[in-house]
Every structure is written in structure tokens, then in C-alpha cells.
Backbone as CSV, one residue per row, in Angstrom:
resi,resn,N_x,N_y,N_z,CA_x,CA_y,CA_z,C_x,C_y,C_z
1,MET,89.699,102.355,97.519,89.056,102.028,96.252,89.363,103.079,95.197
2,GLU,89.388,104.326,95.621,89.686,105.406,94.677,91.111,105.271,94.130
3,PHE,92.045,104.862,94.997,93.428,104.667,94.554,93.515,103.584,93.484
4,LEU,92.775,102.511,93.662,92.785,101.415,92.703,92.266,101.878,91.339
5,PHE,91.180,102.640,91.341,90.632,103.183,90.100,91.644,104.099,89.420
6,THR,92.280,104.969,90.201,93.267,105.895,89.656,94.453,105.137,89.074
7,ALA,94.886,104.091,89.746,96.009,103.290,89.249,95.651,102.601,87.933
8,PHE,94.456,102.038,87.833,94.034,101.395,86.585,93.946,102.402,85.443
9,VAL,93.406,103.569,85.711,93.307,104.592,84.669,94.698,105.015,84.212
10,ALA,95.614,105.205,85.155,96.980,105.597,84.796,97.656,104.520,83.952
11,ILE,97.479,103.263,84.322,98.089,102.174,83.558,97.506,102.108,82.156
12,PHE,96.191,102.197,82.035,95.568,102.156,80.713,95.948,103.362,79.869
13,ASP,96.113,104.531,80.496,96.547,105.713,79.760,97.955,105.522,79.215
14,ILE,98.849,104.971,80.025,100.225,104.733,79.580,100.246,103.729,78.432
15,VAL,99.466,102.673,78.565,99.393,101.670,77.489,98.864,102.306,76.204
16,ALA,97.840,103.129,76.318,97.272,103.793,75.141,98.292,104.729,74.497
17,ILE,99.001,105.510,75.297,99.970,106.456,74.749,101.116,105.717,74.058
18,VAL,101.604,104.648,74.656,102.666,103.866,74.019,102.167,103.271,72.705
19,ASP,100.932,102.771,72.702,100.360,102.204,71.484,100.187,103.274,70.408
20,ILE,99.776,104.467,70.814,99.629,105.576,69.860,100.980,105.916,69.246
21,LEU,102.012,106.041,70.071,103.334,106.412,69.583,103.936,105.341,68.679
22,ARG,103.650,104.076,68.953,104.212,102.987,68.154,103.391,102.693,66.901
23,GLY,102.181,103.243,66.831,101.294,102.959,65.708,101.711,103.676,64.441
24,GLY,101.001,103.368,63.374,101.336,103.915,62.071,100.537,105.149,61.691
25,LEU,99.997,105.839,62.669,99.223,107.039,62.377,100.133,108.196,62.008
26,PRO,99.622,109.148,61.235,100.400,110.370,60.980,100.636,111.131,62.285
27,VAL,101.667,111.940,62.297,102.067,112.654,63.509,100.929,113.528,64.041
28,GLU,100.176,114.168,63.166,99.086,115.039,63.605,98.022,114.255,64.372
29,LYS,97.678,113.083,63.863,96.674,112.258,64.538,97.216,111.703,65.855
30,LYS,98.499,111.361,65.886,99.101,110.904,67.140,98.996,111.999,68.195
31,PHE,99.332,113.230,67.803,99.272,114.352,68.740,97.845,114.547,69.264
32,LEU,96.863,114.480,68.379,95.475,114.678,68.792,95.003,113.565,69.730
33,TRP,95.350,112.322,69.440,94.942,111.223,70.325,95.605,111.328,71.686
34,ILE,96.896,111.675,71.705,97.592,111.823,72.992,96.990,112.977,73.787
35,ALA,96.675,114.081,73.110,96.037,115.210,73.796,94.692,114.786,74.382
36,LEU,93.920,114.012,73.635,92.625,113.545,74.137,92.795,112.656,75.364
37,VAL,93.786,111.776,75.332,94.033,110.884,76.474,94.441,111.703,77.702
38,PHE,95.230,112.766,77.510,95.631,113.600,78.637,94.480,114.454,79.163
39,ILE,93.661,114.982,78.271,92.586,115.897,78.685,91.442,115.139,79.360
40,VAL,91.028,114.023,78.772,89.942,113.218,79.340,90.453,111.785,79.503
41,PRO,91.188,111.522,80.569,91.883,110.235,80.686,90.973,109.007,80.672
42,VAL,89.857,109.048,81.375,89.013,107.859,81.467,88.362,107.555,80.120
43,VAL,87.874,108.570,79.460,87.191,108.382,78.183,88.191,108.302,77.033
44,GLY,89.318,109.003,77.164,90.291,109.091,76.077,90.839,107.758,75.634
45,PHE,91.289,106.938,76.590,91.856,105.655,76.175,90.780,104.726,75.652
46,MET,89.556,104.822,76.179,88.470,103.987,75.662,88.152,104.354,74.217
47,LEU,88.058,105.645,73.940,87.780,106.092,72.573,88.890,105.674,71.619
48,TYR,90.128,105.784,72.072,91.236,105.387,71.194,91.140,103.913,70.828
49,PHE,90.935,103.048,71.817,90.899,101.620,71.517,89.635,101.219,70.762
50,LEU,88.559,101.979,70.902,87.334,101.662,70.166,87.320,102.269,68.761
51,LEU,87.806,103.500,68.623,87.665,104.217,67.358,88.977,104.509,66.637
52,GLY,90.039,104.751,67.371,91.258,105.240,66.750,92.265,104.188,66.370
53,LYS,92.242,103.063,67.042,93.231,102.027,66.771,92.918,101.361,65.447
54,THR,93.921,101.324,64.584,93.754,100.683,63.274,94.419,99.314,63.295
55,GLU,93.881,98.408,62.573,94.453,97.071,62.481,95.731,97.131,61.653
56,GLN,96.793,96.514,62.160,98.052,96.445,61.442,98.106,95.109,60.705
57,PRO,98.481,95.127,59.435,98.582,93.860,58.719,99.715,93.006,59.295
58,ALA,99.506,91.695,59.299,100.533,90.780,59.812,101.742,90.794,58.893
59,ALA,102.907,90.765,59.479,104.151,90.839,58.687,104.538,89.493,58.129
């Protein structure tokens, strides 16, 4: 069970980091969000998707 939890956290962290890098945030904010995801992985990606992710206008 612990392995499954760890795998889900790792997958969500990777998804969050890719989304951060592809997003339109300034480089400083990208660095801070990635650092947060690395330092506190379980909470970091949740905070990013709840607070840090900005809506991109449709092209």
C-alpha cells in the first residue's frame, strides 16, 4: 500500500512540474513552485493546482 501511495505522489509531482515548466509564469515563480513541490511533495502539488495554476485563455 505504501508503494502505491508513493507511486501516485511521484506521478502527480511529475505532472505538476511539467505543468509548471510549460505554464506562463515568470521564471522566479516557476523556480519557487518547483522548489515547493520538491521540498513538500504531497502538499506541494496540491497547493500548485489549487493556488498557483492560472487559467490560460483559449487560443
